[in-house]
N, C-alpha and C positions, 0 to 999 in steps of 0.2 A: 189427759183423760180421753185420748183419741185412739189408743191402740189396745189390743188385747193384753191384759196383764196376767202373768203366770201366778197361779195360786196353789198348785199342787205338784207333788213329786210322785204320786201313786199311779201305777199302770192300770189302765181301764180294763183291759182284757183279764188281767189277774183278779181285779176286783169283781168282774162279772162271774168268773168261775167260782170264786169263794162265796159270792152272794147266792149263787145257785144252790151250793151245798147247804148254806144256812136256810134258805127258803124251803128247801125240801124237808128239813128237820122240823119246820113250823107247819107246813100245810100238806105235805105228802110227796111221795117219790116222783110224781109226774110233773112237779113244778119246774118251770124254766124261767130264765132271766135273759132278756134281750141284750143286744149290744148297748153299751152305756155311753152317755155323752155328758158334757158339762155345759152350764150356761155361758154365753159369750158376751152378754151386755150388762149383767148386774152380778153382784156378789163377790166380796173380797175377803170374807172372814171364814166361816165354816165351809168345808168342801161340800158341794152339791153335785149329786148324780142323778141323771134322768135315765129311766129304763121302763120297760113293760114286764111285769110279772104275770105269769100265766100258770093257772092250776085249775083243776076240775073243768078244763075246757074253756075257761073264762080268762081274758086278759084284762089286767088293771094297770093303767098308766101310773107310775110311781115316781116319787122323788125321795132320795135318801140324803140325810145330812150327817156328815162325819166331822169330828174334830180334826183339824189339820195336823199333818205329821210335824214333829219337832223340827226336822230339817227344812221344812217349808217356811220357817220364820213366821209363826202364827201371829195374827193381829192382837189376840187377847191372851192373857196368861192361862186361863182355864175356860173350858167349854162344858157347862152343865146341861148336857143334852136331855137329861131327865126332866129338868125344870122347863126346858123349851117344849118338850112333849106335853108336860103338865099344863102349861099356860095355853097351849093351843086348844086343848080340851076344855079348859075353863072358859076361854073366850068364846068358843063355839057354843058350848052347852049352857052357860050362864048369862053371857052378855049378848048372845045372838049375833056375834060377829062371824063373818064367813072365813074363819081360819080353815085351812085344809083338814080333812078328816085324817086324824092320826091313827095309823094302822098298827105299828109295832115299835116298841122301844127295846133295844138290845144293849144291856149294860156290860156284857162280856166282850172284852176287846179281841178275843181269840178269832172269831169268824172273819172280821175284815181288818184286824190290827188295831182297832179302836172302837169304843162304843159308838153306836149310831141309832137313829130312828128312821122310820119309813112313813111317808104320808102319801095320800092320793094326790095326783097331779091335776090341778084345775086347768081349765081353758080360758084364755083371755089375753089381753094385751097389757104389757108392763111399760111404763115410761122408762126408756133406757138410761143408764148411766154413761155408757160408751157406745156411740157418741151421746152426750147429754141431750135429753129430750128438748131442751131449750134451743138447740141448733136446728131442729126441723123434725118432721115425721107426724104421726097421726095426731098427737096431742097439740103440738105446736101449730099445726095447720087447721085445727078444729075451729068451729065458730066460737066467739066469746061466750055465747050461751052454754055450749057444751063444755068448754073449759070451766066455767063457773059451776056447772052441775057436778063435774068431777071433783072440784075443790070442795064444794059444800058436802058431798057424800063422803069425802075423805075425812073431813072434820067431824062428821057424824059418827065415824068409827070411834074416834077418840071420846066423844060424848057418851056413846054407849058403854065403852069400857069403864070410863071414870065414874059413871053413874051406877054401876053394878056393885052391889054389896057382896064382899067375899069374906069368908070366915078366916080367923087367925090361922087355922090349920092350912087352908088353901093358900095363904100368903107366905107361909113359913119358908118355902124354897127360895124366896127372892131376897132374903137377907134383911138387914136392919132398915127400918123405915126412916124417912125424913131427909130433908135437904142436907143437913150437916153430914149424915152418913153417906149420902150420895157423893158429895164433893170430896170427902176424905177417901172414898173408894177410887175416885178419879185421880187424886194425888198419888195414891199407891200404884195405880195403873201407869201413870206417867213415869214414876221411878222405875217400874219394871220395864216399860217399853223402851226407855232411852238410856237407862243406866248412867254411865259417865258422860254420855253425849248430851249435855244439857242444852235445852232450847230456851234462850233468854226471853224470847217473845211469849212463850207459853207461861213461863214463871211470872212474867209481868202481869199477865192476865189472871193468874191465880191470886196475885196480890190485889189486883183491882177488885176481885170478888169479895175478899175479906173487908175491904174499905167500904163496900156498898151492899153489905149483907141486908136482906129484907127484914124489916121490923117484925113482920108476921108472914112466914112462908106459906101459910094456909094449910088446909087439910090434906092429908096424904091419901092417895088412891093407888090402885095398881095401874102402872104406866107400861105402855108397850115398849118404850125405850128407843127403838129405831123407827120412829113414827114418820115415815116419809112415803111419798107416792111411788117411789121406785121399788118399794116392797109390797105393792098391791097389784093384783091383776084386776083388769076392768073388762066389762062387756057393756057396750053402749054407755060408756063414761060412768058406769056404776060398779062399785067394788064387788068382785065375786070370790076373791081369795086374799087374805091378809097373811103376809109371810114374815119370816125373820124376826123371831121373838127373843133372841139371845141376850138383848140388852134390857129385858124387862126388869123393873124394880118398883119398890113402893116408895112413892114420894109425891111432891106437889104436881098438880095437873099441868102446870106451866112447863114442866120438863118435856112433855110430849108436844105441847103447842109450839114452844119456841124451836124445838128440833124440826118440826114440819116447816115452819116458816123459814128457818135459817137454811135448811138443806136446799130449798128452792133458790134462795139468794146465792148460795154457793155456786150452783150451776149457772144462774143468771149472770153472776159476775164473770165467770169464765167465758161465757158467750159474748158479753159486752166487750171483754178484753180481746176477743178475736174479731172485733169490728162488726158484730151482728146485733140486731136489736133484741133477740130473745123473746121473753114473755114478761115484760115489765109490769103488767096488770094482774099477774097471777100470784096467789098466795101472799098477798099484802097483809101485813100485821093487822091493820084495822078491820079488814074484811073477815079474816080468819077468826079474830076475837069476837066480832059481831055475831057471826054465825054460831060460834060456840055458846056465847051468852044466850042467844035465842033458844038454843036446844036444851040448855042446862039451867038457866037462871043464875049461873056463876059468872062473876066479873073477873076475867084474868087480871093479874096484878104483877107489878115489878118486871114488865117484859124487857126493859133495857137490861136488867141483871140477867135474866134468863137467855136473852139473845147472846150476850157475852159468854155466858156459860156454855151455850150450844156451840158457839164458834171455837171456844177453847177445847171442848170435848172432841169436836171433829178435828181440830188441829193436832191433838195427840194421836188420834187414829191415823190421819193422813201422814204424819211424820213417821209413824210406825210402818206404814205401807211403803214409804220411800225406802226405809231400811230393808224391807223385803226385796224391793226391786234392785237395790244395790247387791243383795245376796245373790240374785239371779242374773246379775250382770247387765241389767237393763238401764241402770243409772249409776252415776258416780256420786261420792259424798261431796256436797257443796262446800265452798270455802266458809260460808256463813251459815251456821246451824239453823238460823231462822228460816232459811230458804228451804229447809225440810218441810215446812208448812206450805202446802200449795196455795192456800188462801191467806197467806201472810199479809198482803195489802188490805184485805178486809178486816182482819183483827187490828192492824195498825189504825185503820180508819175508825173502827169502833172505839178503840182506846182513846184516840185523839178527840173524837166527838164527845165521848162521855166525860173525859177529863176536863174538856173546855167548858162543859155545861155544869160541872160540879162547883 
């Protein structure tokens, strides 16, 4: 996780020219699109483009999200950009979450070769994935008080989303509700992502889930899906833009809580493995759950189950990303397929600890 990973095969200048033609069809013949760029520190799924769109003499800093080209070995089998556009508006307008202002959704693949949407680009700082924020930088070097403020405000985002009532029609784009539907979708994703290249460690984790299924998964809510601080922009340690809604689903609240907790552990384990202290006091399970309980009155449950599930879900994704890197010649296939999972040791530790406690 220390070098730039290739995520696209599309030419930026060609995209700029085609985007200019498209924008002129939307806002007028005087529209222009600036030189485009891609993020360098976060984002391994949908293709993200940064540019400035100008029309009527006014410039607007924009971000476009595109489904990746097939030849780029996509991380996910499908990219419902309409649903992402929809949930950003729901989160912003109904839950009061600072999702970016959604400008346009283009379902026709003709203009850029794939459907896409455009949103306003916010200003702020994002805890980076590459190098992980646990290695150093503005968040790592902040005072404990500022780190805790960022943590609590991030948990507040989940509370606001989960406490908002949405209509069945508003939730319809996000598929079947419930924990069982969510896990079965992950099984299908694993089968698609890895085909005949089975990963025994991940299959062992799926088996563990069945043996430890919660007696009562709890109420279903609209979940963000990719609920982690690397998908948030901050100013003064307070969220100003909440990004990356492509994994949104209807299911238990713990899906988001465990993902936020585990994704910090993922980076923390990498950092400790490199011989650095990282941020051991940040995003601890007991602190996150206490804050969430104070905000909502809801007591998170079965966190051992959901932590394993988060580690498994992330393992499927990271193994798929390894396949993408093999495709681009950045890595080779390991002798042991379990080594496709970057956090193999963490999953093995979780399995060992939970099995010993059973």
